[in-house]
C-alpha positions as CSV (number, residue, x, y, z in Angstrom):
1,X,-48.4,27.4,-0.4
2,X,-45.1,25.4,-1.6
3,X,-44.6,24.4,2.1
4,X,-47.9,22.3,2.5
5,X,-47.2,21.1,-1.2
6,X,-43.9,19.6,-0.1
7,X,-45.1,18.1,2.9
8,X,-47.8,16.3,0.9
9,X,-45.3,15.1,-1.5
10,X,-42.7,13.9,1.2
11,X,-45.3,12.1,3.0
12,X,-46.7,10.6,-0.2
13,X,-43.2,8.9,-1.0
14,X,-43.2,7.7,2.6
15,X,-46.2,6.2,2.8
16,X,-45.4,4.1,-0.5
17,X,-42.0,3.3,1.0
18,X,-44.2,2.0,4.2
19,X,-46.6,0.4,1.9
20,X,-43.8,-1.7,0.0
21,X,-41.9,-3.0,3.5
22,X,-45.5,-3.9,4.4
23,X,-46.2,-6.0,1.6
24,X,-42.6,-7.3,0.5
25,X,-40.3,-7.4,3.7
26,X,-42.2,-7.4,6.5
27,X,-42.3,-11.2,7.2
28,X,-38.5,-11.4,6.5
29,X,-36.0,-12.1,9.2
30,X,-32.8,-10.2,7.7
31,X,-33.7,-8.0,10.3
32,X,-30.6,-5.4,9.9
33,X,-31.5,-5.3,6.3
34,X,-35.1,-4.2,7.0
35,X,-34.2,-1.4,9.6
36,X,-31.7,-0.1,7.6
37,X,-34.4,0.1,4.8
38,X,-36.8,1.8,7.1
39,X,-34.3,4.7,8.1
40,X,-33.0,5.5,4.4
41,X,-36.3,5.5,3.3
42,X,-37.7,8.0,5.7
43,X,-34.9,9.9,5.3
44,X,-35.2,9.6,1.2
45,X,-39.1,10.5,1.1
46,X,-38.0,13.9,2.6
47,X,-35.3,14.4,0.4
48,X,-36.7,13.3,-3.1
49,X,-39.0,16.4,-3.2
50,X,-36.0,18.6,-3.6
51,X,-34.6,16.5,-6.8
52,X,-35.6,16.8,-10.2
53,X,-34.6,15.5,-13.8
54,X,-34.2,18.6,-15.8
55,X,-34.7,16.9,-19.5
56,X,-38.0,15.2,-18.0
57,X,-39.5,19.1,-17.6
58,X,-41.6,20.6,-19.8
59,X,-41.2,24.1,-21.2
60,X,-43.3,26.7,-19.1
61,X,-44.7,29.4,-20.4
62,X,-43.6,32.8,-19.0
63,X,-46.2,35.5,-18.6
64,X,-45.1,39.0,-18.3
65,X,-46.4,40.2,-14.8
66,X,-47.9,43.9,-15.0
67,X,-47.4,45.8,-11.8
68,X,-49.7,48.0,-10.1
69,X,-48.8,51.2,-7.6
70,X,-52.7,50.0,-5.9
71,X,-51.8,47.9,-3.3
72,X,-54.5,45.6,-1.6
73,X,-54.7,44.4,1.7
74,X,-54.7,40.7,1.9
75,X,-57.1,39.1,4.7
76,X,-55.0,37.9,7.5
77,X,-57.5,34.6,8.0
78,X,-56.8,32.4,4.9
79,X,-56.6,29.0,4.1
80,X,-53.0,28.9,4.3
81,X,-53.2,30.6,7.5
82,X,-55.3,28.4,9.0
83,X,-53.8,25.0,7.9
84,X,-50.2,26.6,9.1
85,X,-52.0,27.0,12.4
86,X,-53.4,23.6,12.8
87,X,-50.4,22.1,11.5
88,X,-48.1,24.1,13.8
89,X,-50.4,23.4,17.1
90,X,-50.1,19.5,16.1
91,X,-46.2,19.7,15.9
92,X,-45.8,21.8,19.1
93,X,-47.8,19.2,21.2
94,X,-45.5,16.5,19.6
95,X,-42.7,18.7,20.4
96,X,-43.4,19.2,23.8
97,X,-44.3,15.0,24.5
98,X,-40.7,15.0,23.4
99,X,-39.3,17.2,25.7
100,X,-41.1,16.0,28.3
101,X,-39.8,12.6,27.8
102,X,-36.1,14.1,28.0
103,X,-37.2,15.8,31.3
104,X,-38.4,12.3,32.7
105,X,-35.1,10.8,31.8
106,X,-33.2,13.4,33.1
107,X,-35.4,13.2,36.5
108,X,-34.1,9.4,36.8
109,X,-30.7,9.7,36.1
110,X,-30.7,13.0,38.8
111,X,-32.3,10.6,41.5
112,X,-30.6,7.0,40.7
113,X,-27.0,6.0,41.8
114,X,-24.9,5.7,38.3
115,X,-22.3,3.5,38.1
116,X,-19.3,2.9,35.6
117,X,-18.9,-0.5,34.4
118,X,-16.7,-0.9,31.6
119,X,-17.3,2.4,29.6
120,X,-21.1,2.2,30.2
121,X,-23.2,4.2,32.7
122,X,-25.6,2.1,34.8
123,X,-28.6,3.7,36.5
124,X,-30.1,1.6,39.4
125,X,-33.5,1.8,39.9
126,X,-34.4,0.4,42.7
127,X,-37.8,-1.8,43.3
128,X,-39.1,-0.4,39.6
129,X,-38.9,-4.0,37.8
130,X,-37.7,-2.2,34.7
131,X,-34.9,-2.1,32.0
132,X,-34.5,-0.3,29.4
133,X,-31.4,1.7,27.3
134,X,-31.0,5.4,26.1
135,X,-27.8,5.9,24.1
136,X,-25.0,4.8,26.4
137,X,-27.5,4.7,29.6
138,X,-28.6,1.3,31.0
139,X,-31.4,1.8,33.5
140,X,-32.4,-1.5,34.9
141,X,-33.3,-2.7,38.5
142,X,-30.6,-4.4,40.6
143,X,-33.3,-6.5,41.9
144,X,-34.1,-8.3,38.8
145,X,-33.8,-12.1,38.1
146,X,-31.2,-13.3,35.6
147,X,-30.0,-10.1,35.4
148,X,-27.2,-11.0,33.2
149,X,-29.9,-12.0,30.3
150,X,-31.1,-8.3,30.6
151,X,-27.8,-6.8,30.4
152,X,-26.8,-8.8,27.6
153,X,-30.0,-7.5,25.6
154,X,-29.8,-4.1,26.7
155,X,-26.0,-4.4,25.2
156,X,-27.0,-5.3,21.7
157,X,-29.5,-1.7,21.9
158,X,-26.4,0.3,23.1
159,X,-24.0,-0.9,20.7
160,X,-25.7,-1.2,17.8
161,X,-26.9,2.6,18.3
162,X,-30.4,1.9,18.6
163,X,-31.5,5.3,20.1
164,X,-30.7,7.3,17.3
165,X,-33.2,5.5,15.1
166,X,-35.9,6.1,17.9
167,X,-34.9,9.6,18.1
168,X,-34.9,10.1,14.2
169,X,-38.3,9.0,13.8
170,X,-39.5,11.0,16.9
171,X,-38.6,14.0,14.8
172,X,-40.2,12.7,11.6
173,X,-43.6,12.0,13.6
174,X,-43.0,15.7,14.7
175,X,-43.1,16.8,10.9
176,X,-45.6,14.3,9.4
177,X,-48.0,14.2,12.6
178,X,-50.7,14.4,10.3
179,X,-50.0,10.6,8.4
180,X,-51.2,7.9,10.2
181,X,-48.6,5.5,9.0
182,X,-45.9,7.4,10.6
183,X,-46.9,5.6,14.2
184,X,-46.9,2.3,12.6
185,X,-43.6,3.4,11.1
186,X,-42.1,3.9,14.3
187,X,-43.6,0.7,16.1
188,X,-42.1,-1.5,13.6
189,X,-38.5,0.6,13.9
190,X,-38.8,-0.5,17.4
191,X,-39.9,-4.1,16.6
192,X,-36.9,-4.7,14.7
193,X,-34.7,-3.6,17.5
194,X,-36.2,-6.2,19.5
195,X,-35.6,-8.7,17.2
196,X,-32.4,-7.9,16.7
197,X,-31.7,-8.1,20.0
198,X,-33.2,-11.2,21.0
199,X,-31.5,-12.6,18.2
200,X,-28.0,-11.7,19.7
201,X,-29.4,-12.6,22.8
202,X,-29.9,-16.4,21.9
203,X,-27.4,-16.8,19.8
204,X,-24.6,-18.8,21.9
205,X,-25.4,-19.0,25.6
206,X,-29.6,-19.1,26.2
207,X,-31.7,-21.5,24.1
208,X,-34.9,-19.6,22.1
209,X,-37.3,-21.4,24.4
210,X,-35.7,-20.6,27.8
211,X,-35.3,-17.1,26.9
212,X,-39.1,-17.2,25.4
213,X,-40.5,-18.2,29.1
214,X,-38.2,-15.8,30.9
215,X,-40.0,-13.0,28.6
216,X,-43.1,-14.3,29.3
217,X,-42.3,-14.8,33.3
218,X,-41.1,-11.2,33.7
219,X,-43.2,-9.4,31.1
220,X,-45.6,-6.6,32.4
221,X,-47.0,-3.2,31.5
222,X,-44.1,-0.8,32.1
223,X,-44.1,2.7,31.4
224,X,-44.7,4.5,28.4
225,X,-41.4,6.0,27.5
226,X,-41.3,6.6,24.0
227,X,-37.6,7.4,23.9
228,X,-36.2,4.3,25.0
229,X,-36.2,0.1,24.1
230,X,-37.6,-1.7,26.8
231,X,-37.3,-5.7,27.3
232,X,-40.5,-6.5,29.3
233,X,-43.2,-4.6,27.1
234,X,-46.4,-6.4,27.0
235,X,-47.8,-4.8,23.9
236,X,-45.1,-6.7,21.2
237,X,-44.0,-9.8,23.2
238,X,-46.5,-12.1,21.3
239,X,-44.9,-10.3,17.6
240,X,-41.2,-11.1,19.4
241,X,-41.6,-14.4,20.5
242,X,-43.4,-15.4,16.7
243,X,-40.5,-14.3,15.2
244,X,-38.0,-15.5,17.4
245,X,-39.4,-18.9,16.3
246,X,-39.9,-18.6,12.9
247,X,-37.9,-20.0,10.2
248,X,-34.6,-18.1,8.6
249,X,-35.2,-16.3,5.4
250,X,-33.2,-17.5,2.3
251,X,-30.1,-15.6,1.3
252,X,-31.8,-14.9,-1.9
253,X,-34.7,-13.1,-0.3
254,X,-32.7,-10.2,0.6
255,X,-32.9,-9.6,-3.5
256,X,-36.1,-8.2,-2.8
257,X,-34.5,-5.0,-1.4
258,X,-33.5,-4.2,-5.0
259,X,-36.7,-3.9,-6.2
260,X,-37.0,-0.6,-4.3
261,X,-34.5,1.0,-6.7
262,X,-36.7,1.2,-9.6
263,X,-39.4,2.3,-7.3
264,X,-37.0,5.1,-6.1
265,X,-36.9,6.2,-10.0
266,X,-40.5,6.1,-10.6
267,X,-40.8,8.5,-7.8
268,X,-37.9,10.7,-8.9
269,X,-39.9,11.0,-12.3
270,X,-43.0,11.7,-10.7
271,X,-41.4,14.4,-8.5
272,X,-40.5,16.0,-11.8
273,X,-43.3,15.5,-13.8
274,X,-46.3,15.6,-11.6
275,X,-45.5,18.1,-9.5
276,X,-45.5,21.7,-10.4
277,X,-43.2,23.4,-8.0
278,X,-40.6,25.6,-6.9
279,X,-38.5,24.1,-4.1
280,X,-36.8,21.7,-6.7
281,X,-33.0,22.9,-6.2
282,X,-30.6,19.7,-7.0
283,X,-30.9,19.0,-10.7
284,X,-29.6,15.6,-11.2
285,X,-29.8,15.5,-15.1
286,X,-30.2,18.9,-16.7
287,X,-31.0,19.8,-20.6
288,X,-27.6,21.5,-20.9
289,X,-26.0,18.1,-20.6
290,X,-27.9,16.1,-23.2
291,X,-25.3,16.9,-25.9
292,X,-22.6,15.2,-23.6
293,X,-24.3,12.1,-23.4
294,X,-26.3,12.1,-26.8
295,X,-24.4,12.3,-29.8
296,X,-27.0,12.9,-31.9
297,X,-28.9,15.7,-30.3
298,X,-27.2,18.8,-28.7
299,X,-30.1,20.9,-28.7
300,X,-33.3,20.5,-26.8
301,X,-36.2,19.2,-28.7
302,X,-38.4,21.8,-30.6
303,X,-42.0,21.3,-32.1
304,X,-41.3,20.8,-35.8
305,X,-42.9,23.5,-37.8
306,X,-45.0,22.5,-41.3
307,X,-42.6,22.7,-44.2
308,X,-43.9,25.1,-46.5
309,X,-42.9,24.8,-50.2
310,X,-42.7,27.5,-52.2
311,X,-42.9,27.0,-56.2
312,X,-40.3,28.7,-58.3
313,X,-42.1,30.6,-61.1
314,X,-42.1,29.1,-64.3
315,X,-40.3,31.1,-66.9
316,X,-42.3,32.5,-69.9
317,X,-40.8,32.0,-73.2
318,X,-41.1,35.2,-75.3
319,X,-43.3,34.5,-78.2
320,X,-41.5,33.7,-81.4
321,X,-40.5,36.9,-83.8
322,X,-43.2,37.6,-86.5
323,X,-42.9,35.8,-89.8
324,X,-41.7,37.8,-92.7
325,X,-43.8,38.3,-95.2
326,X,-42.9,38.3,-98.8
327,X,-41.6,41.3,-100.4
328,X,-43.2,43.0,-103.6
329,X,-41.0,42.1,-106.4
330,X,-41.8,45.2,-107.8
331,X,-40.9,47.7,-105.1
332,X,-37.7,46.0,-103.7
333,X,-35.3,44.8,-106.2
334,X,-32.2,46.3,-107.6
335,X,-34.3,48.1,-110.4
336,X,-35.7,50.7,-107.6
337,X,-32.6,50.7,-105.8
338,X,-34.5,50.6,-102.3
339,X,-33.1,48.6,-99.4
340,X,-35.3,46.4,-97.7
341,X,-36.5,47.0,-94.1
342,X,-34.4,46.0,-91.1
343,X,-35.6,42.8,-89.3
344,X,-37.7,43.4,-86.4
345,X,-36.2,43.6,-83.0
346,X,-37.1,40.6,-80.6
347,X,-39.0,42.1,-77.6
348,X,-36.9,42.8,-74.4
349,X,-37.6,40.9,-71.4
350,X,-36.3,41.6,-68.1
351,X,-36.7,38.5,-66.2
352,X,-35.2,36.2,-68.7
353,X,-31.8,36.9,-70.3
354,X,-32.7,34.7,-73.4
355,X,-30.4,35.6,-76.7
356,X,-32.5,35.4,-80.0
357,X,-30.4,34.9,-82.9
358,X,-31.4,37.5,-85.6
359,X,-33.3,36.4,-88.6
360,X,-31.2,35.7,-91.8
361,X,-30.8,38.5,-94.4
362,X,-33.3,38.4,-97.4
363,X,-32.1,36.3,-100.3
364,X,-32.0,38.5,-103.8
365,X,-34.5,37.0,-105.8
366,X,-33.1,35.8,-108.9
367,X,-34.2,37.4,-112.6
368,X,-36.9,34.9,-113.4
369,X,-36.4,32.8,-116.5
370,X,-38.6,33.9,-119.8
371,X,-40.9,31.0,-120.8
372,X,-41.1,30.2,-124.0
373,X,-43.2,33.1,-126.2
374,X,-43.0,35.3,-123.3
375,X,-41.2,38.8,-123.6
376,X,-40.3,40.1,-120.1
377,X,-38.4,42.9,-121.1
378,X,-37.0,44.6,-123.7
379,X,-33.7,46.9,-124.1
380,X,-32.8,49.0,-126.7
381,X,-29.3,50.0,-127.1
382,X,-28.7,53.8,-127.0
383,X,-28.6,55.5,-130.4
384,X,-24.9,56.1,-131.3
385,X,-23.8,59.7,-130.7
386,X,-24.4,61.9,-133.6
387,X,-20.6,62.8,-134.7
388,X,-20.7,66.7,-135.8
389,X,-20.4,67.4,-139.6
390,X,-17.4,69.4,-141.0
391,X,-18.2,72.9,-141.6
392,X,-17.6,73.6,-145.4
393,X,-14.8,76.0,-146.8
394,X,-15.9,78.8,-148.7
């Protein structure tokens, strides 16, 4: 149903543009600027849905679709098909109406006399009391009073290519026939055409009062030709005379058109962020270009993960070496001739490389000093060797 979403989005923008025109620009007398605003906004409303700003897009979750061999038959009469049928019938009716308008103009062109005057084709419609233009074709009753004023008025329509505007709005009406504002927009663009033609006609040769009286005296209910601009149209006569006598807008009032620029920006952001669509084919500012404009950030922003700090395990200091007990003076000494036991080895630790200095060697005990009156040890000198006696002679 992407085509439904596209039509709804485009007509939403078209409605916003037209409401802005009615509130801000409708009563201003710079008709040419208003004309181009309505034309450009009508085209832009159908173009904005195809545009998007990439860096405003939210990351979409991708789901893996599992394909099954079993295929289910979808019903023919669905909501989408019903809406498509209703929309097609309305668009077909308006397209048929447009083709009938072309056929009517071609039929008048075939029956009437065609004259070429200064590169302009003039089609004389006798006893019709009508005058209108279509592209470079001027349909006019030759018996009209003050024919030169009518020709001058219609030449403004021809020179400014007003028929292109009318034809463009006809196609917009066919596409958006369900939008009621499109009919008001089409009426306002034709009003601007008449304002421009009236302003150019009364600029030099004829006074505004005389021109207004001429319109009142010759206005009647003319044929309803939607493809043409008709000078004698009673439905818009009051508005034309009102704008003809209205005071000109100040030049600074044209600056109001600049308000439409942030309006377009807001619509573009809305088109990117508020609508989930697959027809956004033109990315004005993709995420890959962020590094070209922002030196501080070269990659798309990611969600910050919580920082987990793992503390380093504390090193366990090995226990101090055991304190050597005092040795027994009787067991260890020079007298017994026994060596002292080796010092105990420090326990080996795998996790820490700590070198422990070996304990100092044991100090030889000094002979205690004898106190007065105390005999510690009595040493007797060995007896002298006995010399053998010489043997007696005899």
